[in-house]
DODOKOL-438709 format. One record per residue: residue in one letter; y, z negated, x of N, C-alpha, C, CB in turn. Coordinates in pm, whole numbers, plus 50000, padded with zeros to 5 digits. Atoms other than C-alpha are relative to their C-alpha. Last residue first. Glycine has a CB too. Example, Ala and Ser with C-alpha at 12.3 -4.5 7.8 and 13.67 -1.06 7.14 Angstrom:
<rs>
S498815000649918498944928651367501094992749923500465014250041/A498815000050089495504922051230501205000050090500034987549901/
</rs>
This chain:
<rs>
X498755001450060404870961471923501254998850122499884986649904/X499395009349918401580977371972501534999449957499785003950150/X498534999650008399360989071705500564992450082500524997149885/X499195012549925395770995271773501255004649998499614996150157/X498344995250036393561018671526500524987750021500475006249833/X498995011450003389571014671622501545006249998499774990050137/X498714991049994386291035071545501114985450009500225012849831/X499035009050013382991020771642501425005650036499644988750080/X498254996249946380061040971667500724990049937500795016349946/X498805004450103376001035471625501425004850090499964980049962/X498524999049937372991050371772501044995749906500385014950045/X499844990450084370121025371678501315009650080500324993049845/X499215000350134369280999471898499975012049979501404994649991/X499005009249972366480988072150501304998449907500405003150127/X499044994049930363681012872050501004987449992500495014949939/X499165005950090360370996871963501325004850051499854984649992/X498865006249957357601015472186501044996149866500655010050108/X499184998650123354241023972144501004996850028499714994149892/X498855012449983352111030672448500745001249879501105001350136/X498824995549992348451047072363501444990650022499995007049891/X499305009149971344811040072264501235009350066499224989250085/X499544996649851342851065672087501034988049991500725017750036/X498705003950004340551059071774500414998950188500094984049897/X500155010449902338021082071692500994991250070499455005050086/X499604996749862338951102771383499434986050096501855002750005/X501214994949944337581097471030499885003350153499715011549929/X501215012250029340221074470888498755005250073499564997549820/X500664998450103342941098471050498944991249989499675011649990/X499064990250062345431097271317499485001449837499935015650090/X500664986450049343771065071452500965006049913498604998549921/X499814993450166345231038171648499145010849966501485006649968/X500594992150021344941012271960500055004249858499044997450047/X500325000150124348041000972113498825008349937501055002949949/X501394991150033349380993172451499294997249834498684994550130/X501345005050002352910977472450498915009349975499924990349907/X500674989849990356620984872489498714993550011500435008950101/X501365005149987359390961272363499075014750006499604988949860/X500035015849992363120964172363498834995950020500464992749886/X500835004950093363111002972449499794982550011498655008550021/X500655011649974365981019572609499134994649901500864991350029/X501554996350021367501051172511499194991450061499585013250049/X501165004249923371101038572442498455003950002499994988749978/X501384993750015373301058672226499144993350119500055017550014/X501135006549943376781040372164498695003649989499994989349964/X501374998650020379931059372081498804992750090499855013250008/X500925004749888383241044772104498575004549944500114982450031/X501684998650046386221058671911499194996250104499465015249961/X501564999449889389671053171967498894999549929499724987150109/X501315002350096393371053771791498665005550116500125012049822/X501224998049922396421042071962498605003249907499804986450089/X501374999150076399661033571784498995011750120500345008249805/X500525015250041402991023271940498345002849930501284991849858/X500085010049883403941057872114499404985350005501254998350036/X498865005849939402911078271835499894993350115500564992249924/X499204991950067399481093371819501644998949974499415000049893/X499125009550046397941077572120501155014249922500694987750152/X499054990749993394441093772171501104991449933499605014249933/X498815009050060391281077472241501035007250043500134984450046/X498854988849992387761086672379500964991249907499555017849932/X498735005950044384841063872490500915011549978500594989750103/X499174992349986380861074872532501414995549907499345012449973/
</rs>
């Protein structure tokens, strides 16, 4: 998501928010929820990137 606003004519304030819901890796893994429970298998995911934001102030001449 990108957003921006011009304060005076020569200044621009902007913000970018990055929120990807992709996985960098997904693999099958056997795990136990407790020590006495039976092993279960399922998909385990590692997220690509966390939510991040970038703010910018641009001056034009």
